[in-house]
N, CA, C and O atoms as a MOPAC input file, in Angstrom:
PM7 MOZYME 1SCF
protein

 N     90.13300 1    91.26100 1   104.87000 1
 C     90.42100 1    90.44200 1   103.69600 1
 C     91.87200 1    89.97900 1   103.75000 1
 O     92.78000 1    90.77000 1   104.00300 1
 N     92.07100 1    88.71200 1   103.51500 1
 C     93.43100 1    88.19100 1   103.46000 1
 C     93.77700 1    87.95500 1   102.00500 1
 O     92.92400 1    87.55800 1   101.21100 1
 N     95.00900 1    88.19600 1   101.66200 1
 C     95.40700 1    88.04900 1   100.27300 1
 C     96.71000 1    87.27800 1   100.24000 1
 O     97.61900 1    87.55300 1   101.02300 1
 N     96.80600 1    86.32200 1    99.34400 1
 C     98.07800 1    85.62400 1    99.20400 1
 C     98.88700 1    86.36300 1    98.16200 1
 O     98.40400 1    86.59500 1    97.05400 1
 N    100.10000 1    86.73300 1    98.49400 1
 C    100.97400 1    87.34800 1    97.50900 1
 C    102.09700 1    86.36500 1    97.25300 1
 O    102.72700 1    85.87400 1    98.19000 1
 N    102.34400 1    86.08100 1    96.00800 1
 C    103.33200 1    85.08100 1    95.64100 1
 C    104.56800 1    85.79700 1    95.12100 1
 O    104.51000 1    86.44800 1    94.07800 1
 N    105.66900 1    85.68900 1    95.82100 1
 C    106.87300 1    86.36500 1    95.33900 1
 C    107.77800 1    85.37800 1    94.59500 1
 O    108.98500 1    85.59200 1    94.48000 1
 N    107.18100 1    84.30500 1    94.09800 1
 C    107.95100 1    83.36600 1    93.28900 1
 C    108.52400 1    82.22700 1    94.10300 1
 O    108.49200 1    81.07700 1    93.66400 1
 N    109.05100 1    82.52500 1    95.28700 1
 C    109.67200 1    81.47600 1    96.08700 1
 C    108.77300 1    81.01800 1    97.21700 1
 O    108.54900 1    79.82400 1    97.41400 1
 N    108.26500 1    81.98700 1    97.95300 1
 C    107.40300 1    81.56200 1    99.05800 1
 C    106.13300 1    82.39200 1    99.04900 1
 O    106.15800 1    83.59200 1    98.77600 1
 N    105.04100 1    81.74400 1    99.34600 1
 C    103.77300 1    82.45900 1    99.39300 1
 C    103.60400 1    83.00700 1   100.79800 1
 O    103.69900 1    82.28000 1   101.78600 1
 N    103.35100 1    84.30700 1   100.86300 1
 C    103.20100 1    84.93500 1   102.17400 1
 C    101.79500 1    85.50200 1   102.28700 1
 O    101.23200 1    86.00300 1   101.31400 1
 N    101.24800 1    85.41700 1   103.46600 1
 C     99.93200 1    85.98800 1   103.70300 1
 C    100.09800 1    87.37500 1   104.27600 1
 O    100.77900 1    87.56600 1   105.28300 1
 N     99.47400 1    88.33900 1   103.63300 1
 C     99.48900 1    89.69600 1   104.14100 1
 C     98.05100 1    90.11000 1   104.39400 1
 O     97.17600 1    89.89300 1   103.55700 1
 N     97.81700 1    90.69500 1   105.53300 1
 C     96.49500 1    91.23100 1   105.80400 1
 C     96.42400 1    92.58400 1   105.13700 1
 O     97.28600 1    93.43700 1   105.34900 1
 N     95.39400 1    92.78100 1   104.33000 1
 C     95.26200 1    94.04400 1   103.60700 1
 C     94.21000 1    94.91700 1   104.26000 1
 O     93.12900 1    94.45400 1   104.62400 1
 N     94.53900 1    96.15500 1   104.39800 1
 C     93.62900 1    97.11400 1   105.00500 1
 C     93.08700 1    98.03400 1   103.91000 1
 O     93.85800 1    98.75900 1   103.28300 1
 N     91.76000 1    98.01600 1   103.66900 1
 C     91.22500 1    98.91900 1   102.65100 1
 C     91.13700 1   100.34900 1   103.21000 1
 O     90.33000 1   100.61800 1   104.10000 1
 N     91.94200 1   101.23800 1   102.70200 1
 C     91.97400 1   102.62400 1   103.18200 1
 C     92.26300 1   103.57600 1   102.03500 1
 O     93.12300 1   103.29800 1   101.20000 1
 N     91.56000 1   104.68900 1   101.98800 1
 C     91.76400 1   105.65300 1   100.90700 1
 C     92.83300 1   106.69300 1   101.19100 1
 O     92.60000 1   107.88800 1   101.01200 1
 N     94.01000 1   106.24800 1   101.63500 1
 C     95.09300 1   107.18900 1   101.89900 1
 C     95.54600 1   107.85000 1   100.59500 1
 O     95.43200 1   107.25900 1    99.52100 1
 N     96.05900 1   109.07600 1   100.69800 1
 C     96.60900 1   109.68900 1    99.49600 1
 C     98.05300 1   109.20900 1    99.32400 1
 O     98.79700 1   109.05100 1   100.29200 1
 N     98.42000 1   108.98400 1    98.06800 1
 C     99.71900 1   108.39400 1    97.74300 1
 C    100.39700 1   109.26100 1    96.68100 1
 O     99.74600 1   109.74300 1    95.75400 1
 N    101.68400 1   109.45000 1    96.82100 1
 C    102.45800 1   110.11900 1    95.77700 1
 C    103.47300 1   109.12000 1    95.25200 1
 O    104.14600 1   108.42800 1    96.01500 1
 N    103.56700 1   109.06300 1    93.92600 1
 C    104.44900 1   108.08700 1    93.29300 1
 C    105.36700 1   108.80900 1    92.32400 1
 O    104.91200 1   109.66000 1    91.55900 1
 N    106.63800 1   108.48800 1    92.34300 1
 C    107.47600 1   108.89500 1    91.21900 1
 C    108.46000 1   107.80500 1    90.88000 1
 O    108.89300 1   107.03300 1    91.73600 1
 N    108.80600 1   107.76200 1    89.58600 1
 C    109.73300 1   106.73100 1    89.14500 1
 C    111.09000 1   106.94800 1    89.79400 1
 O    111.53200 1   108.07900 1    89.99500 1
 N    111.72800 1   105.85200 1    90.11200 1
 C    113.00500 1   105.90400 1    90.80400 1
 C    114.11600 1   106.07300 1    89.78500 1
 O    114.84400 1   105.13500 1    89.46000 1
 N    114.22600 1   107.30900 1    89.28800 1
 C    115.26400 1   107.61100 1    88.30200 1
 C    115.99400 1   108.84800 1    88.78000 1
 O    115.45200 1   109.62800 1    89.56400 1
 N    117.20400 1   109.03100 1    88.32200 1
 C    117.96600 1   110.20900 1    88.73500 1
 C    117.99600 1   111.23300 1    87.61600 1
 O    117.99300 1   110.83800 1    86.45000 1
 N    118.02400 1   112.54000 1    87.90900 1
 C    117.85800 1   113.05000 1    89.27100 1
 C    116.39700 1   112.94900 1    89.71100 1
 O    115.48000 1   113.22300 1    88.93700 1
 N    116.20000 1   112.55500 1    90.96000 1
 C    114.85200 1   112.37700 1    91.50600 1
 C    114.01900 1   113.65100 1    91.37000 1
 O    112.81600 1   113.59000 1    91.11700 1
 N    114.66500 1   114.80000 1    91.54000 1
 C    113.93500 1   116.07600 1    91.50000 1
 C    113.28100 1   116.33200 1    90.14700 1
 O    112.30300 1   117.07500 1    90.06200 1
 N    113.81400 1   115.72100 1    89.08700 1
 C    113.24900 1   115.94700 1    87.75200 1
 C    112.03700 1   115.05800 1    87.49500 1
 O    111.34000 1   115.21900 1    86.49400 1
 N    111.79100 1   114.11800 1    88.40900 1
 C    110.68800 1   113.18400 1    88.19200 1
 C    109.34600 1   113.81100 1    88.52600 1
 O    109.18300 1   114.49400 1    89.53700 1
 N    108.40400 1   113.55800 1    87.64900 1
 C    107.07300 1   114.05900 1    87.90000 1
 C    106.39600 1   113.19300 1    88.94700 1
 O    106.43800 1   111.96500 1    88.87300 1
 N    105.77300 1   113.84100 1    89.92000 1
 C    105.04200 1   113.09400 1    90.94100 1
 C    103.64300 1   112.82000 1    90.44800 1
 O    102.98400 1   113.69700 1    89.89000 1
 N    103.19400 1   111.60000 1    90.65500 1
 C    101.82700 1   111.23300 1    90.30300 1
 C    101.04900 1   111.08400 1    91.60800 1
 O    101.48400 1   110.38300 1    92.52100 1
 N     99.89900 1   111.74600 1    91.69000 1
 C     99.04400 1   111.60700 1    92.86900 1
 C     98.07200 1   110.47200 1    92.62900 1
 O     97.39200 1   110.42900 1    91.60400 1
 N     98.01000 1   109.55400 1    93.58000 1
 C     97.13900 1   108.39100 1    93.45700 1
 C     96.39400 1   108.20600 1    94.77600 1
 O     96.65400 1   108.90400 1    95.75500 1
 N     95.46300 1   107.25400 1    94.78400 1
 C     94.69900 1   106.94600 1    95.98900 1
 C     94.91000 1   105.49100 1    96.34200 1
 O     94.84900 1   104.61600 1    95.47800 1
 N     95.15800 1   105.23700 1    97.61000 1
 C     95.35900 1   103.87900 1    98.08900 1
 C     94.03000 1   103.11500 1    98.05900 1
 O     93.01600 1   103.61200 1    98.55000 1
 N     94.03500 1   101.90900 1    97.48300 1
 C     92.84500 1   101.04000 1    97.51900 1
 C     92.95800 1   100.13400 1    98.73900 1
 O     91.99900 1    99.96700 1    99.49300 1
 N     94.13900 1    99.55000 1    98.92500 1
 C     94.41500 1    98.81200 1   100.15700 1
 C     95.92200 1    98.75700 1   100.37400 1
 O     96.71900 1    98.95200 1    99.45600 1
 N     96.27800 1    98.48500 1   101.61800 1
 C     97.69400 1    98.47300 1   101.97300 1
 C     97.97600 1    97.29100 1   102.89400 1
 O     97.13300 1    96.91000 1   103.70500 1
 N     99.16900 1    96.71500 1   102.76200 1
 C     99.61000 1    95.65800 1   103.66400 1
 C    101.08300 1    95.91800 1   103.92700 1
 O    101.66200 1    96.84500 1   103.36100 1
 N    101.69600 1    95.10500 1   104.78500 1
 C    103.12200 1    95.29900 1   105.02400 1
 C    103.92900 1    94.82500 1   103.81500 1
 O    105.13400 1    95.06600 1   103.73900 1
 N    103.26900 1    94.15500 1   102.87500 1
 C    103.97600 1    93.68200 1   101.68200 1
 C    103.87900 1    94.62800 1   100.50300 1
 O    104.65700 1    94.53000 1    99.55400 1
 N    102.91800 1    95.55100 1   100.56100 1
 C    102.76700 1    96.45500 1    99.43200 1
 C    101.49100 1    97.25700 1    99.50400 1
 O    100.78000 1    97.24400 1   100.50800 1
 N    101.21500 1    97.95300 1    98.42300 1
 C    100.04300 1    98.82000 1    98.38400 1
 C     99.41200 1    98.73100 1    96.99900 1
 O    100.11000 1    98.64500 1    95.98800 1
 N     98.08600 1    98.75400 1    96.96800 1
 C     97.36900 1    98.76300 1    95.69900 1
 C     96.78900 1   100.16700 1    95.55100 1
 O     96.09200 1   100.64600 1    96.44500 1
 N     97.07100 1   100.82600 1    94.43500 1
 C     96.62000 1   102.20200 1    94.26000 1
 C     95.78100 1   102.37800 1    93.00600 1
 O     95.90900 1   101.64100 1    92.02900 1
 N     94.91200 1   103.39100 1    93.07300 1
 C     94.17800 1   103.85300 1    91.89300 1
 C     94.98300 1   105.03200 1    91.36500 1
 O     95.12700 1   106.04800 1    92.04400 1
 N     95.50700 1   104.89200 1    90.14900 1
 C     96.38400 1   105.91800 1    89.58500 1
 C     95.83000 1   106.44700 1    88.26700 1
 O     95.25700 1   105.68800 1    87.48500 1
 N     96.00100 1   107.75300 1    88.01500 1
 C     95.57600 1   108.28800 1    86.71200 1
 C     96.53400 1   107.85900 1    85.59600 1
 O     96.18500 1   107.90400 1    84.41600 1
 N     97.74500 1   107.44300 1    85.98300 1
 C     98.77600 1   107.05800 1    85.00700 1
 C     99.08800 1   105.57200 1    85.10100 1
 O     99.05800 1   105.00100 1    86.19200 1
 N     99.38700 1   104.93700 1    83.96400 1
 C     99.81500 1   103.53600 1    84.02600 1
 C    101.30600 1   103.44400 1    84.36300 1
 O    102.07900 1   104.35800 1    84.07700 1
 N    101.68800 1   102.33000 1    84.97100 1
 C    103.10700 1   102.07600 1    85.24100 1
 C    103.41800 1   100.67200 1    84.74400 1
 O    102.63500 1    99.74200 1    84.93700 1
 N    104.57300 1   100.53400 1    84.10100 1
 C    104.95700 1    99.22000 1    83.57600 1
 C    105.36700 1    98.28800 1    84.70400 1
 O    106.05300 1    98.71300 1    85.63400 1
 N    104.95200 1    97.00100 1    84.63900 1
 C    105.41300 1    96.03200 1    85.63300 1
 C    106.93600 1    96.02200 1    85.72500 1
 O    107.64000 1    96.20200 1    84.73100 1
 N    107.42300 1    95.80800 1    86.94200 1
 C    108.84400 1    95.77100 1    87.28800 1
 C    109.51200 1    97.14400 1    87.36700 1
 O    110.70400 1    97.23600 1    87.66100 1
 N    108.74600 1    98.21600 1    87.10600 1
 C    109.29000 1    99.56200 1    87.27500 1
 C    109.48200 1    99.82300 1    88.76700 1
 O    108.62200 1    99.47500 1    89.57700 1
 N    110.60100 1   100.43100 1    89.12500 1
 C    110.83300 1   100.79500 1    90.53100 1
 C    110.33200 1   102.21000 1    90.76400 1
 O    110.59300 1   103.12700 1    89.98600 1
 N    109.60800 1   102.35400 1    91.85600 1
 C    109.00300 1   103.63900 1    92.17600 1
 C    109.32500 1   104.05300 1    93.59700 1
 O    109.56100 1   103.22100 1    94.47400 1
 N    109.32700 1   105.35500 1    93.79800 1
 C    109.41000 1   105.88800 1    95.14200 1
 C    107.96100 1   106.18900 1    95.53300 1
 O    107.24600 1   106.88600 1    94.81300 1
 N    107.54300 1   105.66000 1    96.67100 1
 C    106.15000 1   105.77400 1    97.09200 1
 C    106.07100 1   106.48800 1    98.43500 1
 O    106.82500 1   106.19000 1    99.36000 1
 N    105.14700 1   107.43200 1    98.52100 1
 C    104.88400 1   108.11600 1    99.79000 1
 C    103.39900 1   107.97600 1   100.06800 1
 O    102.56400 1   108.46400 1    99.30600 1
 N    103.07500 1   107.30100 1   101.17000 1
 C    101.66800 1   107.11900 1   101.54100 1
 C    101.41400 1   107.97300 1   102.77900 1
 O    102.10800 1   107.84200 1   103.78700 1
 N    100.42400 1   108.83800 1   102.69300 1
 C    100.09100 1   109.68800 1   103.83800 1
 C     99.20500 1   108.87500 1   104.77800 1
 O     98.04100 1   108.61800 1   104.47300 1
 N     99.76600 1   108.46500 1   105.93400 1
 C     99.02300 1   107.63000 1   106.88100 1
 C     98.89700 1   108.35600 1   108.22100 1
 O     99.81200 1   108.30200 1   109.04400 1
 N     97.76500 1   109.03600 1   108.44300 1
 C     97.58400 1   109.69900 1   109.72500 1
 C     97.71400 1   108.69300 1   110.86900 1
 O     97.25700 1   107.55600 1   110.75400 1
 N     98.32100 1   109.10100 1   111.94000 1
 C     98.48000 1   108.30800 1   113.16200 1
 C     99.49500 1   107.16300 1   113.05500 1
 O     99.62900 1   106.37300 1   113.98900 1
 N    100.20400 1   107.06600 1   111.93800 1
 C    101.21100 1   105.99900 1   111.81800 1
 C    102.24600 1   106.11300 1   112.94400 1
 O    102.69200 1   105.10300 1   113.48800 1
 N    102.62200 1   107.34700 1   113.28600 1
 C    103.66000 1   107.54300 1   114.30800 1
 C    103.27400 1   107.02100 1   115.67900 1
 O    104.14300 1   106.72500 1   116.49900 1
 N    101.97700 1   106.90600 1   115.93600 1
 C    101.54100 1   106.37600 1   117.23400 1
 C    101.99200 1   104.92000 1   117.40000 1
 O    102.03600 1   104.39500 1   118.51300 1
 N    102.32400 1   104.28300 1   116.28300 1
 C    102.74600 1   102.87400 1   116.32100 1
 C    104.26100 1   102.73800 1   116.18500 1
 O    104.79600 1   101.63100 1   116.13500 1
 N    104.94200 1   103.88400 1   116.12700 1
 C    106.40100 1   103.88200 1   116.00100 1
 C    107.02700 1   103.69300 1   117.37200 1
 O    106.43900 1   104.05200 1   118.39200 1
 N    108.22600 1   103.12600 1   117.38500 1
 C    108.90900 1   102.96700 1   118.66600 1
 C    109.55800 1   104.29400 1   119.04400 1
 O    109.98300 1   105.06800 1   118.18600 1
 N    109.62200 1   104.53100 1   120.33300 1
 C    110.34600 1   105.64400 1   120.93400 1
 C    110.41500 1   106.98200 1   120.23300 1
 O    109.47300 1   107.77300 1   120.26900 1
 N    111.53800 1   107.21800 1   119.60100 1
 C    111.89600 1   108.52200 1   119.06000 1
 C    110.80200 1   109.16100 1   118.20300 1
 O    110.48800 1   110.33900 1   118.37700 1
 N    110.22900 1   108.39900 1   117.29100 1
 C    109.29100 1   108.97400 1   116.33000 1
 C    107.97100 1   109.40700 1   116.96000 1
 O    107.23700 1   110.21300 1   116.38900 1
 N    107.67800 1   108.87000 1   118.13700 1
 C    106.42600 1   109.24200 1   118.79900 1
 C    106.38400 1   110.73000 1   119.10900 1
 O    105.30700 1   111.28700 1   119.32300 1
 N    107.53500 1   111.37600 1   119.13500 1
 C    107.58900 1   112.81200 1   119.42300 1
 C    106.81600 1   113.61300 1   118.37200 1
 O    106.27300 1   114.67800 1   118.66500 1
 N    106.77600 1   113.08900 1   117.15400 1
 C    106.05300 1   113.79900 1   116.09800 1
 C    104.57800 1   113.46500 1   116.19300 1
 O    104.15500 1   112.37000 1   115.82200 1
 N    103.80700 1   114.40000 1   116.68500 1
 C    102.38900 1   114.10600 1   116.83700 1
 C    101.54100 1   114.83500 1   115.79300 1
 O    100.31300 1   114.81800 1   115.86800 1
 N    102.18900 1   115.47000 1   114.82700 1
 C    101.42800 1   116.16800 1   113.80200 1
 C    100.91600 1   115.16500 1   112.77400 1
 O    101.65600 1   114.74200 1   111.88700 1
 N     99.65300 1   114.79200 1   112.89900 1
 C     99.07900 1   113.74200 1   112.04600 1
 C     99.15100 1   114.05500 1   110.55200 1
 O     99.27200 1   113.14900 1   109.72700 1
 N     99.07500 1   115.32900 1   110.21300 1
 C     99.04800 1   115.69200 1   108.78600 1
 C    100.35600 1   115.37300 1   108.08100 1
 O    100.39200 1   115.20600 1   106.86200 1
 N    101.42500 1   115.29200 1   108.85600 1
 C    102.73900 1   115.13300 1   108.23300 1
 C    103.29100 1   113.72000 1   108.34500 1
 O    104.50800 1   113.53600 1   108.31900 1
 N    102.44200 1   112.73600 1   108.46600 1
 C    102.94400 1   111.38600 1   108.66300 1
 C    102.90000 1   110.59200 1   107.36500 1
 O    101.84000 1   110.37300 1   106.77800 1
 N    104.07600 1   110.17200 1   106.93900 1
 C    104.18000 1   109.45800 1   105.67400 1
 C    104.91000 1   108.14800 1   105.84600 1
 O    105.83100 1   108.02600 1   106.65400 1
 N    104.48200 1   107.17600 1   105.07300 1
 C    105.25600 1   105.96100 1   104.92500 1
 C    106.00300 1   106.15700 1   103.61100 1
 O    105.38800 1   106.41200 1   102.57600 1
 N    107.31400 1   106.04100 1   103.65000 1
 C    108.08400 1   106.16600 1   102.41700 1
 C    108.74400 1   104.83600 1   102.12400 1
 O    109.29000 1   104.19000 1   103.01800 1
 N    108.69300 1   104.43300 1   100.87300 1
 C    109.26700 1   103.14000 1   100.51400 1
 C    109.67100 1   103.14000 1    99.04800 1
 O    109.22700 1   103.97300 1    98.25700 1
 N    110.52200 1   102.18700 1    98.71200 1
 C    110.79900 1   101.89600 1    97.31900 1
 C    109.94900 1   100.67600 1    97.00000 1
 O    109.94600 1    99.69700 1    97.74700 1
 N    109.22700 1   100.74100 1    95.88500 1
 C    108.33900 1    99.64200 1    95.52500 1
 C    108.54000 1    99.28000 1    94.05700 1
 O    109.07100 1   100.06100 1    93.26700 1
 N    108.10100 1    98.08000 1    93.72100 1
 C    108.17000 1    97.61500 1    92.34400 1
 C    106.74900 1    97.34800 1    91.87400 1
 O    105.92700 1    96.81000 1    92.61600 1
 N    106.47000 1    97.72700 1    90.63800 1
 C    105.13500 1    97.50800 1    90.08700 1
 C    104.93500 1    96.01700 1    89.84200 1
 O    105.67000 1    95.40600 1    89.06700 1
 N    103.93500 1    95.43400 1    90.50600 1
 C    103.64100 1    94.00800 1    90.34600 1
 C    102.64700 1    93.80200 1    89.20400 1
 O    102.76900 1    92.86000 1    88.42000 1
 N    101.65500 1    94.70700 1    89.12400 1
 C    100.66700 1    94.59700 1    88.05300 1
 C    100.01300 1    95.95600 1    87.82000 1
 O    100.02800 1    96.82300 1    88.69300 1
 N     99.44200 1    96.12800 1    86.63900 1
 C     98.76800 1    97.37700 1    86.29800 1
 C     97.58800 1    97.03400 1    85.39500 1
 O     97.77200 1    96.52500 1    84.29000 1
 N     96.37600 1    97.31400 1    85.87300 1
 C     95.15400 1    96.98600 1    85.11800 1
 C     94.35900 1    98.25700 1    84.85900 1
 O     94.19100 1    99.07800 1    85.76100 1
 N     93.86300 1    98.42800 1    83.61800 1
 C     93.02200 1    99.60000 1    83.37300 1
 C     91.68800 1    99.49600 1    84.12700 1
 O     91.12000 1    98.40900 1    84.23600 1
 N     91.19700 1   100.61400 1    84.64100 1
 C     89.89100 1   100.66900 1    85.29300 1
 C     89.09300 1   101.77200 1    84.62000 1
 O     89.58400 1   102.43600 1    83.70700 1
 N     87.86800 1   101.96300 1    85.07200 1
 C     87.00800 1   102.99000 1    84.47500 1
 C     87.63700 1   104.38400 1    84.57500 1
 O     87.55200 1   105.18300 1    83.64300 1
 N     88.26900 1   104.66100 1    85.72300 1
 C     88.78600 1   106.00800 1    85.91800 1
 C     90.28200 1   106.15800 1    85.78100 1
 O     90.80800 1   107.24300 1    86.03000 1
 N     90.98800 1   105.11000 1    85.39300 1
 C     92.45000 1   105.19200 1    85.30000 1
 C     93.06200 1   103.81400 1    85.33100 1
 O     92.78800 1   102.98200 1    84.46600 1
 N     93.89300 1   103.57200 1    86.33200 1
 C     94.59600 1   102.28800 1    86.42700 1
 C     94.65800 1   101.83000 1    87.86600 1
 O     94.81900 1   102.63400 1    88.78500 1
 N     94.52900 1   100.52200 1    88.05200 1
 C     94.76600 1    99.95000 1    89.36400 1
 C     96.16900 1    99.35300 1    89.31400 1
 O     96.45400 1    98.46300 1    88.51200 1
 N     97.03700 1    99.85800 1    90.18300 1
 C     98.43500 1    99.46000 1    90.15800 1
 C     98.79100 1    98.76600 1    91.46600 1
 O     98.61900 1    99.33100 1    92.54700 1
 N     99.28800 1    97.53400 1    91.35800 1
 C     99.74000 1    96.77900 1    92.52900 1
 C    101.22600 1    97.00000 1    92.71900 1
 O    102.01600 1    96.75300 1    91.80800 1
 N    101.60800 1    97.46200 1    93.89100 1
 C    103.01600 1    97.75600 1    94.17900 1
 C    103.51800 1    96.88000 1    95.31900 1
 O    102.87500 1    96.78900 1    96.36500 1
 N    104.65700 1    96.24100 1    95.12300 1
 C    105.28500 1    95.43900 1    96.18700 1
 C    106.42000 1    96.24200 1    96.78600 1
 O    107.28200 1    96.73700 1    96.06000 1
 N    106.43200 1    96.37800 1    98.11900 1
 C    107.53100 1    97.08600 1    98.75700 1
 C    108.80500 1    96.27500 1    98.60300 1
 O    108.81600 1    95.07900 1    98.89500 1
 N    109.88300 1    96.91200 1    98.14800 1
 C    111.16600 1    96.21000 1    98.09300 1
 C    112.14200 1    96.81900 1    99.08600 1
 O    113.14600 1    96.19900 1    99.43800 1
 N    111.84800 1    98.03600 1    99.53800 1
 C    112.68400 1    98.63700 1   100.57000 1
 C    111.78900 1    99.44500 1   101.48900 1
 O    111.31700 1   100.52300 1   101.12900 1
 N    111.56300 1    98.91300 1   102.67300 1
 C    110.72200 1    99.56500 1   103.66600 1
 C    111.44600 1    99.48000 1   104.99700 1
 O    111.82800 1    98.39700 1   105.44000 1
 N    111.63100 1   100.62700 1   105.63000 1
 C    112.31700 1   100.69300 1   106.91500 1
 C    111.66500 1    99.72800 1   107.91700 1
 O    110.44000 1    99.72300 1   108.04300 1
 N    112.46300 1    98.90500 1   108.63800 1
 C    111.88000 1    97.92800 1   109.57600 1
 C    110.97200 1    98.54900 1   110.64000 1
 O    109.94900 1    97.96600 1   110.99800 1
 N    111.34200 1    99.73000 1   111.14600 1
 C    110.49200 1   100.39600 1   112.13600 1
 C    109.15300 1   100.78400 1   111.53000 1
 O    108.10700 1   100.66100 1   112.16700 1
 N    109.20300 1   101.25700 1   110.28600 1
 C    107.97600 1   101.64600 1   109.58800 1
 C    107.11100 1   100.42900 1   109.33000 1
 O    105.88900 1   100.48100 1   109.47000 1
 N    107.75200 1    99.33200 1   108.95300 1
 C    107.03700 1    98.09300 1   108.70500 1
 C    106.31700 1    97.61700 1   109.97100 1
 O    105.16200 1    97.19500 1   109.92200 1
 N    107.02600 1    97.69500 1   111.10900 1
 C    106.42300 1    97.31500 1   112.39300 1
 C    105.25000 1    98.21900 1   112.74100 1
 O    104.20500 1    97.75700 1   113.19800 1
 N    105.43900 1    99.51700 1   112.51700 1
 C    104.37600 1   100.48700 1   112.81700 1
 C    103.15500 1   100.20800 1   111.94900 1
 O    102.02000 1   100.27000 1   112.42000 1
 N    103.39700 1    99.89900 1   110.67300 1
 C    102.29500 1    99.60700 1   109.75100 1
 C    101.55000 1    98.34200 1   110.18400 1
 O    100.32100 1    98.29300 1   110.13400 1
 N    102.29600 1    97.32500 1   110.60700 1
 C    101.67900 1    96.09500 1   111.11000 1
 C    100.77500 1    96.39600 1   112.29900 1
 O     99.64900 1    95.90200 1   112.37500 1
 N    101.27700 1    97.21200 1   113.22900 1
 C    100.49200 1    97.58600 1   114.40500 1
 C     99.23100 1    98.34400 1   114.02900 1
 O     98.15400 1    98.08600 1   114.56500 1
 N     99.37600 1    99.28400 1   113.09900 1
 C     98.24200 1   100.09900 1   112.65800 1
 C     97.17300 1    99.23300 1   111.99000 1
 O     95.98100 1    99.40200 1   112.25000 1
 N     97.60100 1    98.30600 1   111.12700 1
 C     96.65900 1    97.42700 1   110.42200 1
 C     95.92600 1    96.52600 1   111.42100 1
 O     94.70700 1    96.37100 1   111.35000 1
 N     96.69000 1    95.93000 1   112.35800 1
 C     96.06300 1    95.05800 1   113.36800 1
 C     95.00300 1    95.80300 1   114.16100 1
 O     93.90200 1    95.29900 1   114.38100 1
 N     95.35700 1    97.03100 1   114.59200 1
 C     94.43200 1    97.82500 1   115.39300 1
 C     93.18400 1    98.18300 1   114.58400 1
 O     92.06400 1    98.07300 1   115.08500 1
 N     93.37700 1    98.61200 1   113.33200 1
 C     92.25400 1    99.00400 1   112.48200 1
 C     91.31300 1    97.82100 1   112.23300 1
 O     90.09200 1    97.98100 1   112.24900 1
 N     91.88100 1    96.64400 1   112.00700 1
 C     91.05000 1    95.46600 1   111.75200 1
 C     90.32700 1    95.00300 1   113.01400 1
 O     89.18800 1    94.54000 1   112.95300 1
 N     91.00800 1    95.13400 1   114.17000 1
 C     90.36500 1    94.79300 1   115.44100 1
 C     89.19800 1    95.73700 1   115.70300 1
 O     88.13000 1    95.30700 1   116.14000 1
 N     89.40500 1    97.02200 1   115.43300 1
 C     88.33500 1    98.01500 1   115.61500 1
 C     87.16400 1    97.73600 1   114.68300 1
 O     86.00200 1    97.85500 1   115.07300 1
 N     87.48700 1    97.35800 1   113.43300 1
 C     86.43400 1    97.10000 1   112.44100 1
 C     85.62700 1    95.85400 1   112.77700 1
 O     84.45700 1    95.74700 1   112.40800 1
 N     86.25600 1    94.90800 1   113.48300 1
 C     85.59500 1    93.64400 1   113.80600 1
 C     84.59000 1    93.79400 1   114.95100 1
 O     83.75000 1    92.92100 1   115.17000 1
 N     84.68900 1    94.90600 1   115.67400 1
 C     83.80900 1    95.11400 1   116.82800 1
 C     82.36800 1    95.31200 1   116.40400 1
 O     81.49600 1    95.50000 1   117.25100 1

């Protein structure tokens, strides 16, 4: 599925991968340690952001710290990170902004746009999505 995301200035096409990764979200406030973590489930992910099913609502424009557990993400990392082969411990960490929040039957569907994502992680995610979609097309 291709989705157009409009960031106000330019419309960018992001390929979205539907995957039920586990996600941890907390509001980007200090001290970070005092923030309650919310466990959510990924509905789909792209290099531009992630859509999650959350038990809690989040206000649009809220900044969040997001951790998505993505097994095998490191296989798409350049050099150094490939040393970590423990699939259980592979996370994408990013700062994201809430784009939208809609109530659903079981909670809320929250659209998050990445505003700070490490370039290496972004490249790895692109590689992972391309590979997954190529595999699915077979």
